[in-house]
N, C-alpha and C positions, 0 to 999 in steps of 0.2 A: 358415341364417340365424342360428341360435342361436350357432354357433361364431364367426361373424364379430362378433356383438355382444359375446361374451365376450372375444374377441381385442382389440376396440376398447377395452373397459373396462380390460383388463389393461394395454394400451399407455398409456392415459391415466393410470392409476395410477403407472406407472413414470416417466412424464414429470413428473408432479407431485412424486413422491418425489425425483427427481434435482434438480429445481428447488429444492426445499426444502433439500436438502443443499448445493447450490452457493451458496445465498443466505446460508449461515452465514459464508462468507468475505467479507471486505470487498473492495470494488472497488479494484483496484490503481491506477486513475487517481485515485481520491480520496486514497489514501495518498500518492501522488506530489505531488498538489496541496498537501496538508497539510504535507508535508515541505518543499516549495519555499517556502511562505509562512512557516513557522517559521524556516527558515534565512535567508531574506531579512531578516526582522525581527532575528534574532540578530546577523547580520554587517553589517547596514545596507547591503544591496546590492539591486539589482533582481533579479527572478527570472531574467532573461536571463544573469546572471553566475554562475549555479549549474548545476552538472552533477551528475546523479544516476545511480547504477547501478540495475539492476533490483531490484524488491522481492524480498527473500529471506525464507524462513520461518525463524523463530527459536524457541527454547524457550518464551518467554513470549508470542510473537505473531509479529511481522514486523519487519524492519529494512530500511533503505535507507541505503547509504553514499553520500556526496557530497563535492563540493569547491566552495567558494565563492571566487570571485576577488574579493578585497577591495582591488584596486588596489595602492596603495603599501604597504598592510599585508600584502600577500602572499596566497597561496592558503591557505585554511583547510579542512582535512579535518574531516568530522563524520559522525555516524551518527544517523539518526532511528530511534527505537525505538517500536514500536506494540504495544498490547495486542491480544489475539486478536479483540476486537470492532472494531478499527480506530481506536481512540482513540489519539492521540499521547501516549505515556507520557513521553518524554524526547528531547531533542536533545543529543547528547554530542559536544562539540568534542574533537578529538585534539590532543595537544601542550599548548600553553600554555593 
């Protein structure tokens, strides 16, 4: 009985520790939403006209590359840069 209680307590501790470690990383879905919203505003298009690549880890945090289809103005490549805490640091348009 004592061993099973110890095993249960150890397992619970590992689960809580792994949850705390995982919660340090921002939710990729939230990063994607922030990037979509920022790009839509920057290029004056609806979110439907923006394509994003998967979230990538970067030195200072995270980044997401994307393309906005601005109609007659053409396709605009950009990168959303995020801090490690998930806050949008910058939206960097490529080219012009």
